[in-house]
Biotite code that builds the C-alpha atoms (Angstrom):
import biotite.structure as struc

atoms = struc.array([
    struc.Atom([73.365, 70.831, -131.464], chain_id="A", res_id=1, res_name="MET", atom_name="CA", element="C"),
    struc.Atom([71.721, 67.299, -130.806], chain_id="A", res_id=2, res_name="ASN", atom_name="CA", element="C"),
    struc.Atom([72.405, 64.826, -133.690], chain_id="A", res_id=3, res_name="THR", atom_name="CA", element="C"),
    struc.Atom([69.787, 62.292, -132.210], chain_id="A", res_id=4, res_name="ASP", atom_name="CA", element="C"),
    struc.Atom([66.958, 64.427, -133.574], chain_id="A", res_id=5, res_name="ASN", atom_name="CA", element="C"),
    struc.Atom([68.451, 64.728, -137.094], chain_id="A", res_id=6, res_name="ALA", atom_name="CA", element="C"),
    struc.Atom([69.112, 60.972, -137.077], chain_id="A", res_id=7, res_name="ASN", atom_name="CA", element="C"),
    struc.Atom([65.479, 60.292, -136.063], chain_id="A", res_id=8, res_name="ALA", atom_name="CA", element="C"),
    struc.Atom([64.224, 62.603, -138.763], chain_id="A", res_id=9, res_name="GLN", atom_name="CA", element="C"),
    struc.Atom([66.213, 60.856, -141.479], chain_id="A", res_id=10, res_name="MET", atom_name="CA", element="C"),
    struc.Atom([65.051, 57.548, -140.380], chain_id="A", res_id=11, res_name="ARG", atom_name="CA", element="C"),
    struc.Atom([61.389, 58.549, -140.276], chain_id="A", res_id=12, res_name="LYS", atom_name="CA", element="C"),
    struc.Atom([61.747, 59.980, -143.736], chain_id="A", res_id=13, res_name="GLY", atom_name="CA", element="C"),
    struc.Atom([62.764, 56.670, -145.300], chain_id="A", res_id=14, res_name="ILE", atom_name="CA", element="C"),
    struc.Atom([60.743, 54.196, -143.288], chain_id="A", res_id=15, res_name="LEU", atom_name="CA", element="C"),
    struc.Atom([57.986, 54.002, -145.944], chain_id="A", res_id=16, res_name="GLU", atom_name="CA", element="C"),
    struc.Atom([60.565, 53.282, -148.543], chain_id="A", res_id=17, res_name="PHE", atom_name="CA", element="C"),
    struc.Atom([62.106, 50.602, -146.277], chain_id="A", res_id=18, res_name="CYS", atom_name="CA", element="C"),
    struc.Atom([58.695, 48.908, -145.614], chain_id="A", res_id=19, res_name="ILE", atom_name="CA", element="C"),
    struc.Atom([58.209, 48.544, -149.399], chain_id="A", res_id=20, res_name="LEU", atom_name="CA", element="C"),
    struc.Atom([61.646, 47.064, -149.777], chain_id="A", res_id=21, res_name="LEU", atom_name="CA", element="C"),
    struc.Atom([61.147, 44.579, -147.126], chain_id="A", res_id=22, res_name="VAL", atom_name="CA", element="C"),
    struc.Atom([57.687, 43.411, -148.453], chain_id="A", res_id=23, res_name="LEU", atom_name="CA", element="C"),
    struc.Atom([59.189, 43.277, -151.978], chain_id="A", res_id=24, res_name="ALA", atom_name="CA", element="C"),
    struc.Atom([60.782, 40.075, -150.917], chain_id="A", res_id=25, res_name="HIS", atom_name="CA", element="C"),
    struc.Atom([57.926, 38.332, -149.270], chain_id="A", res_id=26, res_name="LYS", atom_name="CA", element="C"),
    struc.Atom([54.624, 38.936, -147.424], chain_id="A", res_id=27, res_name="ASP", atom_name="CA", element="C"),
    struc.Atom([54.878, 39.573, -143.724], chain_id="A", res_id=28, res_name="MET", atom_name="CA", element="C"),
    struc.Atom([52.969, 40.431, -140.572], chain_id="A", res_id=29, res_name="TYR", atom_name="CA", element="C"),
    struc.Atom([53.800, 43.541, -138.685], chain_id="A", res_id=30, res_name="ALA", atom_name="CA", element="C"),
    struc.Atom([56.144, 41.784, -136.151], chain_id="A", res_id=31, res_name="SER", atom_name="CA", element="C"),
    struc.Atom([58.121, 40.315, -138.931], chain_id="A", res_id=32, res_name="ASP", atom_name="CA", element="C"),
    struc.Atom([58.455, 43.794, -140.596], chain_id="A", res_id=33, res_name="ILE", atom_name="CA", element="C"),
    struc.Atom([59.689, 45.192, -137.212], chain_id="A", res_id=34, res_name="ILE", atom_name="CA", element="C"),
    struc.Atom([62.239, 42.407, -136.808], chain_id="A", res_id=35, res_name="ASN", atom_name="CA", element="C"),
    struc.Atom([63.471, 43.031, -140.267], chain_id="A", res_id=36, res_name="GLN", atom_name="CA", element="C"),
    struc.Atom([63.994, 46.724, -139.746], chain_id="A", res_id=37, res_name="LEU", atom_name="CA", element="C"),
    struc.Atom([65.635, 46.062, -136.342], chain_id="A", res_id=38, res_name="LYS", atom_name="CA", element="C"),
    struc.Atom([68.156, 43.792, -137.883], chain_id="A", res_id=39, res_name="GLU", atom_name="CA", element="C"),
    struc.Atom([69.369, 46.643, -140.040], chain_id="A", res_id=40, res_name="VAL", atom_name="CA", element="C"),
    struc.Atom([69.351, 48.975, -137.110], chain_id="A", res_id=41, res_name="LYS", atom_name="CA", element="C"),
    struc.Atom([66.190, 50.818, -138.224], chain_id="A", res_id=42, res_name="LEU", atom_name="CA", element="C"),
    struc.Atom([64.416, 50.577, -134.946], chain_id="A", res_id=43, res_name="ILE", atom_name="CA", element="C"),
    struc.Atom([60.756, 50.947, -135.251], chain_id="A", res_id=44, res_name="VAL", atom_name="CA", element="C"),
    struc.Atom([57.911, 50.238, -132.751], chain_id="A", res_id=45, res_name="VAL", atom_name="CA", element="C"),
    struc.Atom([54.331, 49.111, -133.536], chain_id="A", res_id=46, res_name="GLU", atom_name="CA", element="C"),
    struc.Atom([53.065, 52.616, -132.876], chain_id="A", res_id=47, res_name="GLY", atom_name="CA", element="C"),
    struc.Atom([55.111, 53.993, -135.676], chain_id="A", res_id=48, res_name="THR", atom_name="CA", element="C"),
    struc.Atom([54.671, 51.097, -138.079], chain_id="A", res_id=49, res_name="LEU", atom_name="CA", element="C"),
    struc.Atom([50.814, 50.533, -138.071], chain_id="A", res_id=50, res_name="TYR", atom_name="CA", element="C"),
    struc.Atom([50.081, 54.105, -139.201], chain_id="A", res_id=51, res_name="PRO", atom_name="CA", element="C"),
    struc.Atom([52.590, 53.844, -142.014], chain_id="A", res_id=52, res_name="LEU", atom_name="CA", element="C"),
    struc.Atom([51.157, 50.488, -143.050], chain_id="A", res_id=53, res_name="LEU", atom_name="CA", element="C"),
    struc.Atom([47.617, 51.973, -143.091], chain_id="A", res_id=54, res_name="THR", atom_name="CA", element="C"),
    struc.Atom([48.755, 54.874, -145.146], chain_id="A", res_id=55, res_name="ARG", atom_name="CA", element="C"),
    struc.Atom([50.458, 52.760, -147.695], chain_id="A", res_id=56, res_name="GLN", atom_name="CA", element="C"),
    struc.Atom([47.358, 50.397, -147.766], chain_id="A", res_id=57, res_name="LYS", atom_name="CA", element="C"),
    struc.Atom([45.035, 53.353, -148.279], chain_id="A", res_id=58, res_name="ASN", atom_name="CA", element="C"),
    struc.Atom([47.257, 54.623, -150.979], chain_id="A", res_id=59, res_name="SER", atom_name="CA", element="C"),
    struc.Atom([47.116, 51.208, -152.916], chain_id="A", res_id=60, res_name="GLY", atom_name="CA", element="C"),
    struc.Atom([50.736, 50.451, -152.286], chain_id="A", res_id=61, res_name="LEU", atom_name="CA", element="C"),
    struc.Atom([49.913, 47.520, -149.967], chain_id="A", res_id=62, res_name="LEU", atom_name="CA", element="C"),
    struc.Atom([47.109, 44.933, -149.348], chain_id="A", res_id=63, res_name="SER", atom_name="CA", element="C"),
    struc.Atom([46.667, 42.557, -146.673], chain_id="A", res_id=64, res_name="TYR", atom_name="CA", element="C"),
    struc.Atom([45.084, 39.222, -145.892], chain_id="A", res_id=65, res_name="ARG", atom_name="CA", element="C"),
    struc.Atom([44.305, 37.384, -142.729], chain_id="A", res_id=66, res_name="TRP", atom_name="CA", element="C"),
    struc.Atom([45.813, 33.921, -141.998], chain_id="A", res_id=67, res_name="GLU", atom_name="CA", element="C"),
    struc.Atom([45.227, 31.569, -139.184], chain_id="A", res_id=68, res_name="GLU", atom_name="CA", element="C"),
    struc.Atom([48.142, 31.068, -136.760], chain_id="A", res_id=69, res_name="SER", atom_name="CA", element="C"),
    struc.Atom([49.097, 28.022, -134.753], chain_id="A", res_id=70, res_name="ASN", atom_name="CA", element="C"),
    struc.Atom([50.385, 30.451, -132.063], chain_id="A", res_id=71, res_name="GLN", atom_name="CA", element="C"),
    struc.Atom([47.312, 32.547, -131.332], chain_id="A", res_id=72, res_name="GLY", atom_name="CA", element="C"),
    struc.Atom([44.803, 34.675, -133.151], chain_id="A", res_id=73, res_name="PRO", atom_name="CA", element="C"),
    struc.Atom([44.779, 35.085, -137.010], chain_id="A", res_id=74, res_name="PRO", atom_name="CA", element="C"),
    struc.Atom([47.504, 37.328, -138.352], chain_id="A", res_id=75, res_name="ARG", atom_name="CA", element="C"),
    struc.Atom([47.325, 40.072, -140.870], chain_id="A", res_id=76, res_name="LYS", atom_name="CA", element="C"),
    struc.Atom([49.950, 39.515, -143.700], chain_id="A", res_id=77, res_name="TYR", atom_name="CA", element="C"),
    struc.Atom([50.855, 42.508, -145.803], chain_id="A", res_id=78, res_name="TYR", atom_name="CA", element="C"),
    struc.Atom([51.582, 42.338, -149.408], chain_id="A", res_id=79, res_name="THR", atom_name="CA", element="C"),
    struc.Atom([53.067, 44.818, -151.872], chain_id="A", res_id=80, res_name="ILE", atom_name="CA", element="C"),
    struc.Atom([50.862, 45.485, -154.776], chain_id="A", res_id=81, res_name="THR", atom_name="CA", element="C"),
    struc.Atom([51.659, 46.216, -158.409], chain_id="A", res_id=82, res_name="GLU", atom_name="CA", element="C"),
    struc.Atom([51.179, 49.864, -157.865], chain_id="A", res_id=83, res_name="LEU", atom_name="CA", element="C"),
    struc.Atom([53.447, 49.420, -154.753], chain_id="A", res_id=84, res_name="GLY", atom_name="CA", element="C"),
    struc.Atom([56.169, 47.840, -156.846], chain_id="A", res_id=85, res_name="ARG", atom_name="CA", element="C"),
    struc.Atom([55.927, 50.607, -159.448], chain_id="A", res_id=86, res_name="GLN", atom_name="CA", element="C"),
    struc.Atom([56.246, 53.259, -156.699], chain_id="A", res_id=87, res_name="PHE", atom_name="CA", element="C"),
    struc.Atom([59.124, 51.315, -155.029], chain_id="A", res_id=88, res_name="LEU", atom_name="CA", element="C"),
    struc.Atom([60.954, 51.435, -158.394], chain_id="A", res_id=89, res_name="ASN", atom_name="CA", element="C"),
    struc.Atom([60.460, 55.119, -158.694], chain_id="A", res_id=90, res_name="GLU", atom_name="CA", element="C"),
    struc.Atom([61.506, 55.813, -155.173], chain_id="A", res_id=91, res_name="VAL", atom_name="CA", element="C"),
    struc.Atom([64.498, 53.590, -155.628], chain_id="A", res_id=92, res_name="ASP", atom_name="CA", element="C"),
    struc.Atom([65.632, 55.607, -158.509], chain_id="A", res_id=93, res_name="ASN", atom_name="CA", element="C"),
    struc.Atom([65.200, 58.796, -156.594], chain_id="A", res_id=94, res_name="SER", atom_name="CA", element="C"),
    struc.Atom([67.168, 57.210, -153.696], chain_id="A", res_id=95, res_name="TRP", atom_name="CA", element="C"),
    struc.Atom([70.036, 56.345, -155.988], chain_id="A", res_id=96, res_name="ASN", atom_name="CA", element="C"),
    struc.Atom([70.200, 59.891, -157.306], chain_id="A", res_id=97, res_name="GLU", atom_name="CA", element="C"),
    struc.Atom([70.048, 61.309, -153.787], chain_id="A", res_id=98, res_name="LEU", atom_name="CA", element="C"),
    struc.Atom([72.866, 58.987, -152.596], chain_id="A", res_id=99, res_name="ILE", atom_name="CA", element="C"),
    struc.Atom([74.990, 60.198, -155.700], chain_id="A", res_id=100, res_name="THR", atom_name="CA", element="C"),
    struc.Atom([74.310, 63.809, -154.983], chain_id="A", res_id=101, res_name="SER", atom_name="CA", element="C"),
    struc.Atom([75.017, 63.429, -151.288], chain_id="A", res_id=102, res_name="VAL", atom_name="CA", element="C"),
    struc.Atom([78.199, 61.455, -151.806], chain_id="A", res_id=103, res_name="ASN", atom_name="CA", element="C"),
    struc.Atom([79.395, 64.035, -154.373], chain_id="A", res_id=104, res_name="SER", atom_name="CA", element="C"),
    struc.Atom([78.936, 66.822, -151.565], chain_id="A", res_id=105, res_name="LEU", atom_name="CA", element="C"),
    struc.Atom([80.772, 64.552, -149.030], chain_id="A", res_id=106, res_name="ARG", atom_name="CA", element="C"),
    struc.Atom([83.636, 63.942, -151.427], chain_id="A", res_id=107, res_name="SER", atom_name="CA", element="C"),
    struc.Atom([83.966, 67.697, -152.096], chain_id="A", res_id=108, res_name="ALA", atom_name="CA", element="C"),
    struc.Atom([84.149, 68.256, -148.334], chain_id="A", res_id=109, res_name="ARG", atom_name="CA", element="C"),
    struc.Atom([86.748, 65.725, -147.841], chain_id="A", res_id=110, res_name="ILE", atom_name="CA", element="C"),
    struc.Atom([88.887, 66.995, -150.646], chain_id="A", res_id=111, res_name="THR", atom_name="CA", element="C"),
    struc.Atom([88.608, 70.463, -149.311], chain_id="A", res_id=112, res_name="ALA", atom_name="CA", element="C"),
    struc.Atom([89.645, 69.263, -145.849], chain_id="A", res_id=113, res_name="ALA", atom_name="CA", element="C"),
    struc.Atom([92.635, 67.496, -147.378], chain_id="A", res_id=114, res_name="GLN", atom_name="CA", element="C"),
    struc.Atom([93.651, 70.607, -149.289], chain_id="A", res_id=115, res_name="ASN", atom_name="CA", element="C"),
    struc.Atom([93.596, 72.695, -146.210], chain_id="A", res_id=116, res_name="ILE", atom_name="CA", element="C"),
    struc.Atom([95.568, 70.291, -144.141], chain_id="A", res_id=117, res_name="SER", atom_name="CA", element="C"),
    struc.Atom([98.223, 69.945, -147.000], chain_id="A", res_id=118, res_name="ASN", atom_name="CA", element="C"),
    struc.Atom([98.505, 73.778, -147.304], chain_id="A", res_id=119, res_name="ALA", atom_name="CA", element="C"),
])
């Protein structure tokens, strides 16, 4: 079985959450968001990011504004909205519950493996 597909699916599932986490710190344009995600090894390309940003904007979680740039055309800066912050808090709570559940299962697996090796 190929673990690459499972890893890719897990990453896709949390990208919207991660985008909100990134924008909770400061407004950014798409290239900055991509760079932030790459720094933490959540590689994403523009073709993946823009549909997610559009979906979050259409849901009211994000807004954007245009700013002039010294390095070329104006840039679209994304901002998390108040609704986005509320949503982020709810998803963050769910994430913490999920981590606790998964870690509990992982601990049980490790304990079972240790018991087998000690038998």
